[in-house]
SEPA-39766 format. One record per residue: residue number from 0; residue in three letters; x, y, z of N, C-alpha, C, O in turn. Coordinates in nm, 2 decimals. Layout:
ATOM seq type    n.u    n.v    n.w   ca.u   ca.v   ca.w    c.u    c.v    c.w    o.u    o.v    o.w
ATOM NUM  ALA      X      Y      Z      X      Y      Z      X      Y      Z      X      Y      Z
...
//
This chain:
ATOM seq type    n.u    n.v    n.w   ca.u   ca.v   ca.w    c.u    c.v    c.w    o.u    o.v    o.w
ATOM   0  UNK  -7.80  -5.04  -0.02  -7.86  -4.91  -0.06  -7.72  -4.87  -0.17  -7.71  -4.75  -0.14
ATOM   1  UNK  -7.64  -4.89  -0.25  -7.53  -4.91  -0.36  -7.43  -4.72  -0.27  -7.48  -4.62  -0.22
ATOM   2  UNK  -7.34  -4.74  -0.30  -7.33  -4.58  -0.32  -7.36  -4.52  -0.39  -7.35  -4.40  -0.35
ATOM   3  UNK  -7.39  -4.54  -0.49  -7.40  -4.40  -0.61  -7.52  -4.39  -0.58  -7.56  -4.27  -0.57
ATOM   4  UNK  -7.61  -4.49  -0.55  -7.78  -4.44  -0.48  -7.75  -4.31  -0.40  -7.77  -4.19  -0.43
ATOM   5  UNK  -7.67  -4.37  -0.27  -7.65  -4.30  -0.15  -7.60  -4.17  -0.14  -7.61  -4.10  -0.05
ATOM   6  UNK  -7.53  -4.14  -0.27  -7.44  -3.99  -0.30  -7.62  -3.96  -0.42  -7.72  -3.92  -0.35
ATOM   7  UNK  -7.65  -3.98  -0.53  -7.77  -3.92  -0.59  -7.83  -3.86  -0.42  -7.81  -3.75  -0.39
ATOM   8  UNK  -7.89  -3.98  -0.33  -7.93  -3.93  -0.17  -7.90  -3.82  -0.14  -7.96  -3.71  -0.14
ATOM   9  UNK  -7.68  -3.88  -0.10  -7.70  -3.72  -0.05  -7.76  -3.55  -0.13  -7.82  -3.46  -0.08
ATOM  10  UNK  -7.71  -3.56  -0.28  -7.66  -3.44  -0.31  -7.79  -3.42  -0.40  -7.76  -3.38  -0.52
ATOM  11  UNK  -7.96  -3.44  -0.36  -8.11  -3.46  -0.38  -8.16  -3.44  -0.52  -8.25  -3.37  -0.57
ATOM  12  UNK  -8.05  -3.53  -0.55  -8.07  -3.58  -0.70  -8.20  -3.69  -0.66  -8.21  -3.77  -0.57
ATOM  13  UNK  -8.32  -3.65  -0.83  -8.43  -3.75  -0.77  -8.40  -3.84  -0.88  -8.50  -3.90  -0.90
ATOM  14  UNK  -8.33  -3.88  -0.94  -8.35  -4.03  -1.01  -8.20  -4.06  -0.93  -8.14  -3.97  -0.87
ATOM  15  UNK  -8.16  -4.20  -0.92  -8.11  -4.30  -0.91  -7.95  -4.23  -0.98  -7.94  -4.11  -1.01
ATOM  16  UNK  -7.81  -4.33  -1.00  -7.69  -4.28  -1.04  -7.70  -4.40  -1.17  -7.58  -4.43  -1.18
ATOM  17  UNK  -7.75  -4.44  -1.23  -7.74  -4.59  -1.28  -7.59  -4.62  -1.41  -7.59  -4.62  -1.53
ATOM  18  UNK  -7.45  -4.64  -1.27  -7.31  -4.69  -1.29  -7.32  -4.71  -1.50  -7.27  -4.64  -1.58
ATOM  19  UNK  -7.40  -4.82  -1.50  -7.38  -4.81  -1.62  -7.39  -4.76  -1.79  -7.33  -4.80  -1.89
ATOM  20  UNK  -7.54  -4.61  -1.72  -7.58  -4.50  -1.81  -7.42  -4.47  -1.82  -7.36  -4.45  -1.92
ATOM  21  UNK  -7.37  -4.46  -1.70  -7.29  -4.27  -1.72  -7.13  -4.37  -1.84  -7.10  -4.32  -1.95
ATOM  22  UNK  -7.08  -4.45  -1.80  -7.03  -4.50  -1.81  -7.01  -4.56  -1.98  -6.89  -4.59  -2.02
ATOM  23  UNK  -7.11  -4.55  -2.06  -7.19  -4.52  -2.20  -7.25  -4.47  -2.29  -7.29  -4.51  -2.40
ATOM  24  UNK  -7.26  -4.34  -2.19  -7.23  -4.20  -2.21  -7.22  -4.12  -2.34  -7.27  -4.17  -2.44
ATOM  25  UNK  -7.17  -4.02  -2.37  -7.07  -4.01  -2.50  -7.10  -3.90  -2.40  -7.21  -3.86  -2.43
ATOM  26  UNK  -7.06  -3.83  -2.29  -6.96  -3.74  -2.24  -6.86  -3.81  -2.23  -6.75  -3.78  -2.27
ATOM  27  UNK  -6.91  -3.97  -2.13  -6.75  -4.04  -2.11  -6.74  -4.09  -2.21  -6.85  -4.15  -2.21
ATOM  28  UNK  -6.70  -4.12  -2.28  -6.68  -4.16  -2.40  -6.56  -4.08  -2.46  -6.45  -4.11  -2.51
ATOM  29  UNK  -6.63  -3.94  -2.42  -6.46  -3.86  -2.48  -6.36  -3.82  -2.40  -6.25  -3.85  -2.45
ATOM  30  UNK  -6.35  -3.78  -2.32  -6.25  -3.77  -2.14  -6.20  -3.94  -2.18  -6.26  -4.05  -2.19
ATOM  31  UNK  -6.11  -3.91  -2.20  -6.01  -4.00  -2.08  -5.92  -3.99  -1.97  -5.80  -3.96  -1.99
ATOM  32  UNK  -5.99  -4.01  -1.87  -5.92  -4.02  -1.74  -5.81  -4.07  -1.71  -5.77  -4.04  -1.60
ATOM  33  UNK  -5.71  -4.19  -1.85  -5.61  -4.19  -1.83  -5.48  -4.07  -1.85  -5.38  -4.06  -1.79
ATOM  34  UNK  -5.54  -3.96  -1.96  -5.50  -3.95  -2.03  -5.50  -3.68  -2.00  -5.47  -3.56  -2.04
ATOM  35  UNK  -5.59  -3.80  -1.89  -5.60  -3.61  -1.85  -5.57  -3.46  -1.85  -5.57  -3.39  -1.75
ATOM  36  UNK  -5.53  -3.41  -1.97  -5.43  -3.30  -1.95  -5.35  -3.22  -1.78  -5.41  -3.13  -1.72
ATOM  37  UNK  -5.23  -3.27  -1.73  -5.22  -3.24  -1.60  -5.12  -3.16  -1.60  -5.06  -3.19  -1.70
ATOM  38  UNK  -5.05  -3.07  -1.53  -4.92  -2.99  -1.46  -4.83  -3.09  -1.46  -4.78  -3.09  -1.57
ATOM  39  UNK  -4.77  -3.20  -1.36  -4.70  -3.28  -1.37  -4.73  -3.42  -1.31  -4.82  -3.42  -1.23
ATOM  40  UNK  -4.69  -3.52  -1.33  -4.75  -3.63  -1.31  -4.69  -3.72  -1.18  -4.60  -3.68  -1.12
ATOM  41  UNK  -4.75  -3.88  -1.12  -4.66  -3.93  -1.11  -4.61  -4.04  -1.18  -4.69  -4.13  -1.20
ATOM  42  UNK  -4.50  -4.06  -1.22  -4.45  -4.17  -1.28  -4.37  -4.29  -1.27  -4.26  -4.30  -1.30
ATOM  43  UNK  -4.46  -4.41  -1.23  -4.35  -4.57  -1.22  -4.30  -4.55  -1.33  -4.37  -4.51  -1.43
ATOM  44  UNK  -4.14  -4.59  -1.33  -4.02  -4.61  -1.44  -4.01  -4.76  -1.36  -4.03  -4.80  -1.24
ATOM  45  UNK  -3.96  -4.80  -1.49  -3.82  -4.92  -1.38  -3.69  -4.93  -1.44  -3.62  -4.91  -1.54
ATOM  46  UNK  -3.69  -4.98  -1.34  -3.41  -4.96  -1.41  -3.39  -5.15  -1.40  -3.38  -5.25  -1.33
ATOM  47  UNK  -3.41  -5.06  -1.59  -3.38  -5.21  -1.59  -3.22  -5.19  -1.65  -3.16  -5.29  -1.67
ATOM  48  UNK  -3.18  -5.10  -1.67  -3.00  -5.04  -1.77  -3.03  -4.89  -1.70  -3.12  -4.83  -1.64
ATOM  49  UNK  -2.80  -4.85  -1.76  -2.80  -4.71  -1.72  -2.93  -4.61  -1.77  -3.00  -4.54  -1.70
ATOM  50  UNK  -2.93  -4.65  -1.91  -2.98  -4.54  -1.92  -3.14  -4.54  -1.92  -3.20  -4.47  -1.99
ATOM  51  UNK  -3.19  -4.63  -1.83  -3.29  -4.55  -1.75  -3.30  -4.44  -1.63  -3.41  -4.39  -1.60
ATOM  52  UNK  -3.16  -4.42  -1.56  -3.11  -4.31  -1.55  -3.17  -4.20  -1.63  -3.26  -4.12  -1.60
ATOM  53  UNK  -3.13  -4.22  -1.72  -3.13  -4.08  -1.79  -3.31  -4.00  -1.79  -3.37  -3.90  -1.76
ATOM  54  UNK  -3.34  -4.14  -1.87  -3.49  -4.16  -1.84  -3.56  -4.08  -1.69  -3.62  -3.97  -1.69
ATOM  55  UNK  -3.53  -4.17  -1.57  -3.52  -4.03  -1.42  -3.54  -3.92  -1.46  -3.63  -3.83  -1.45
ATOM  56  UNK  -3.40  -3.92  -1.53  -3.37  -3.75  -1.51  -3.46  -3.68  -1.57  -3.52  -3.59  -1.50
ATOM  57  UNK  -3.49  -3.69  -1.73  -3.56  -3.61  -1.77  -3.67  -3.62  -1.70  -3.70  -3.50  -1.69
ATOM  58  UNK  -3.75  -3.67  -1.63  -3.91  -3.74  -1.57  -3.88  -3.60  -1.46  -3.96  -3.51  -1.44
ATOM  59  UNK  -3.77  -3.60  -1.40  -3.73  -3.51  -1.28  -3.71  -3.34  -1.35  -3.81  -3.28  -1.34
ATOM  60  UNK  -3.65  -3.31  -1.38  -3.69  -3.27  -1.48  -3.79  -3.15  -1.56  -3.77  -3.03  -1.58
ATOM  61  UNK  -3.86  -3.21  -1.59  -4.03  -3.20  -1.66  -4.10  -3.16  -1.57  -4.22  -3.13  -1.59
ATOM  62  UNK  -4.02  -3.14  -1.36  -4.09  -3.19  -1.23  -4.23  -3.27  -1.23  -4.35  -3.24  -1.21
ATOM  63  UNK  -4.17  -3.42  -1.25  -4.27  -3.54  -1.26  -4.22  -3.56  -1.05  -4.17  -3.46  -0.99
ATOM  64  UNK  -4.26  -3.69  -1.00  -4.29  -3.80  -0.96  -4.25  -3.85  -1.06  -4.29  -3.84  -1.17
ATOM  65  UNK  -4.11  -3.94  -0.98  -4.06  -4.12  -1.01  -4.08  -4.21  -0.86  -4.03  -4.22  -0.75
ATOM  66  UNK  -4.21  -4.32  -0.97  -4.16  -4.42  -0.89  -4.05  -4.52  -0.95  -4.05  -4.54  -1.07
ATOM  67  UNK  -3.96  -4.56  -0.89  -3.87  -4.65  -0.92  -3.84  -4.80  -0.92  -3.73  -4.84  -0.87
ATOM  68  UNK  -3.92  -4.89  -0.98  -3.83  -4.95  -0.95  -3.76  -4.99  -0.95  -3.71  -4.98  -1.06
ATOM  69  UNK  -3.63  -5.12  -0.82  -3.56  -5.13  -0.86  -3.48  -5.25  -0.85  -3.36  -5.27  -0.83
ATOM  70  UNK  -3.59  -5.32  -0.87  -3.62  -5.45  -0.82  -3.46  -5.55  -0.93  -3.37  -5.64  -0.91
ATOM  71  UNK  -3.49  -5.46  -1.03  -3.36  -5.55  -1.09  -3.24  -5.51  -1.09  -3.14  -5.56  -1.15
ATOM  72  UNK  -3.24  -5.44  -1.06  -3.08  -5.39  -1.02  -3.07  -5.42  -0.84  -3.01  -5.34  -0.77
ATOM  73  UNK  -3.14  -5.53  -0.78  -3.15  -5.53  -0.64  -3.10  -5.67  -0.64  -3.12  -5.75  -0.55
ATOM  74  UNK  -3.04  -5.69  -0.77  -2.97  -5.84  -0.74  -2.90  -5.87  -0.77  -2.88  -5.99  -0.81
ATOM  75  UNK  -2.78  -5.72  -0.79  -2.70  -5.65  -0.84  -2.61  -5.53  -0.72  -2.58  -5.42  -0.76
ATOM  76  UNK  -2.58  -5.58  -0.55  -2.62  -5.50  -0.49  -2.46  -5.34  -0.57  -2.48  -5.23  -0.61
ATOM  77  UNK  -2.36  -5.39  -0.57  -2.30  -5.27  -0.64  -2.35  -5.14  -0.72  -2.35  -5.02  -0.71
ATOM  78  UNK  -2.39  -5.24  -0.82  -2.50  -5.19  -0.96  -2.61  -5.09  -0.90  -2.64  -4.99  -0.97
ATOM  79  UNK  -2.67  -5.11  -0.81  -2.76  -5.08  -0.72  -2.70  -4.90  -0.66  -2.75  -4.79  -0.68
ATOM  80  UNK  -2.56  -4.96  -0.56  -2.54  -4.78  -0.48  -2.48  -4.70  -0.58  -2.46  -4.59  -0.55
ATOM  81  UNK  -2.44  -4.76  -0.73  -2.34  -4.73  -0.78  -2.48  -4.59  -0.81  -2.48  -4.48  -0.76
ATOM  82  UNK  -2.58  -4.68  -0.92  -2.71  -4.58  -0.95  -2.76  -4.54  -0.88  -2.84  -4.46  -0.92
ATOM  83  UNK  -2.76  -4.56  -0.68  -2.84  -4.48  -0.60  -2.70  -4.36  -0.63  -2.76  -4.29  -0.71
ATOM  84  UNK  -2.60  -4.31  -0.61  -2.52  -4.23  -0.58  -2.61  -4.13  -0.69  -2.70  -4.04  -0.69
ATOM  85  UNK  -2.51  -4.19  -0.79  -2.63  -4.10  -0.94  -2.73  -4.02  -0.94  -2.75  -3.90  -0.98
ATOM  86  UNK  -2.82  -4.13  -0.88  -2.98  -4.04  -0.90  -3.03  -3.95  -0.81  -3.12  -3.87  -0.82
ATOM  87  UNK  -2.90  -3.99  -0.65  -2.86  -3.91  -0.52  -2.86  -3.78  -0.57  -2.95  -3.70  -0.56
ATOM  88  UNK  -2.70  -3.76  -0.67  -2.61  -3.68  -0.75  -2.79  -3.62  -0.80  -2.84  -3.53  -0.75
ATOM  89  UNK  -2.83  -3.68  -0.87  -2.91  -3.59  -0.98  -3.06  -3.48  -0.91  -3.12  -3.39  -0.96
ATOM  90  UNK  -3.09  -3.58  -0.76  -3.19  -3.48  -0.73  -3.15  -3.42  -0.64  -3.24  -3.37  -0.58
ATOM  91  UNK  -3.07  -3.39  -0.60  -2.94  -3.26  -0.50  -2.94  -3.11  -0.62  -2.96  -2.99  -0.62
ATOM  92  UNK  -2.92  -3.23  -0.72  -2.91  -3.04  -0.82  -3.02  -3.00  -0.87  -3.04  -2.90  -0.93
ATOM  93  UNK  -3.09  -3.09  -0.83  -3.22  -3.05  -0.90  -3.29  -3.00  -0.78  -3.40  -2.95  -0.81
ATOM  94  UNK  -3.25  -2.99  -0.64  -3.36  -2.96  -0.56  -3.47  -3.02  -0.50  -3.57  -2.98  -0.43
ATOM  95  UNK  -3.41  -3.16  -0.56  -3.56  -3.29  -0.50  -3.57  -3.34  -0.37  -3.60  -3.27  -0.28
ATOM  96  UNK  -3.54  -3.46  -0.38  -3.58  -3.56  -0.28  -3.59  -3.70  -0.31  -3.68  -3.72  -0.39
ATOM  97  UNK  -3.54  -3.80  -0.27  -3.62  -3.94  -0.27  -3.54  -4.07  -0.14  -3.44  -4.09  -0.06
ATOM  98  UNK  -3.65  -4.10  -0.19  -3.67  -4.19   0.03  -3.72  -4.35  -0.07  -3.82  -4.38  -0.13
ATOM  99  UNK  -3.59  -4.43  -0.03  -3.60  -4.59  -0.01  -3.82  -4.63   0.06  -3.87  -4.61   0.17
ATOM 100  UNK  -3.87  -4.68  -0.05  -4.02  -4.71   0.01  -4.04  -4.83   0.09  -4.10  -4.83   0.19
ATOM 101  UNK  -3.99  -4.95   0.01  -3.99  -5.05   0.02  -3.82  -5.09  -0.04  -3.72  -5.03  -0.08
ATOM 102  UNK  -3.89  -5.28  -0.02  -3.78  -5.34  -0.09  -3.67  -5.33  -0.21  -3.55  -5.33  -0.22
ATOM 103  UNK  -3.82  -5.31  -0.32  -3.82  -5.29  -0.52  -3.81  -5.10  -0.49  -3.70  -5.09  -0.53
ATOM 104  UNK  -3.85  -5.00  -0.46  -3.88  -4.93  -0.46  -3.82  -4.81  -0.36  -3.82  -4.81  -0.24
ATOM 105  UNK  -3.77  -4.71  -0.49  -3.79  -4.56  -0.48  -3.83  -4.44  -0.51  -3.85  -4.41  -0.63
ATOM 106  UNK  -3.85  -4.36  -0.44  -3.97  -4.26  -0.45  -3.84  -4.18  -0.48  -3.74  -4.18  -0.40
ATOM 107  UNK  -3.85  -4.07  -0.65  -3.74  -3.94  -0.66  -3.87  -3.82  -0.69  -3.97  -3.84  -0.76
ATOM 108  UNK  -3.85  -3.73  -0.64  -3.93  -3.59  -0.66  -3.83  -3.46  -0.71  -3.73  -3.41  -0.68
ATOM 109  UNK  -3.94  -3.44  -0.83  -3.82  -3.26  -0.87  -3.82  -3.15  -0.73  -3.85  -3.18  -0.61
ATOM 110  UNK  -3.79  -3.07  -0.77  -3.68  -2.94  -0.71  -3.85  -2.96  -0.66  -3.94  -3.02  -0.70
ATOM 111  UNK  -3.81  -2.84  -0.53  -3.95  -2.79  -0.44  -4.05  -2.91  -0.44  -4.16  -2.89  -0.49
ATOM 112  UNK  -4.03  -3.03  -0.40  -4.06  -3.12  -0.35  -4.00  -3.18  -0.27  -3.90  -3.24  -0.32
ATOM 113  UNK  -4.02  -3.20  -0.12  -4.00  -3.27  -0.01  -4.12  -3.38   0.03  -4.24  -3.39   0.01
ATOM 114  UNK  -3.98  -3.50   0.10  -4.06  -3.64   0.08  -3.93  -3.61   0.26  -3.81  -3.59   0.29
ATOM 115  UNK  -4.11  -3.65   0.34  -4.14  -3.71   0.47  -4.07  -3.80   0.55  -4.14  -3.90   0.54
ATOM 116  UNK  -4.01  -3.82   0.61  -3.92  -3.93   0.61  -3.98  -3.96   0.80  -3.95  -4.05   0.88
ATOM 117  UNK  -4.02  -3.90   0.80  -4.04  -3.93   0.96  -4.18  -3.95   1.04  -4.24  -3.84   1.04
ATOM 118  UNK  -4.22  -4.02   1.07  -4.40  -4.00   1.13  -4.43  -3.98   1.24  -4.39  -4.05   1.34
ATOM 119  UNK  -4.51  -3.87   1.23  -4.60  -3.82   1.32  -4.65  -3.92   1.43  -4.70  -4.02   1.38
ATOM 120  UNK  -4.65  -3.90   1.52  -4.72  -4.03   1.61  -4.82  -3.91   1.68  -4.91  -3.95   1.76
//
């Protein structure tokens, strides 16, 4: 039994949900799930040039969370260190937070959003 059939059964609907029917429905065509209005967003940004730091600052000021790809800067440790110092200053000024997720990604948050950096066991 498929997940949609299980869901229909558990919700008490008598007709099994047909995903093709749903995806072609007029209502679905009018809804753009990738661009539904939201208060805040999580935005992926790649750091390729110093001008991208300004974009990060603008997104944080707009209360968006930034997932920053630093792969291009990681090849130049001095440039990366300089960019991180600037980014730390920006999030500190805005009351946000920043944490390195992996070798190529940094998570930056706007004011009043903190990152838990320690795992609970």
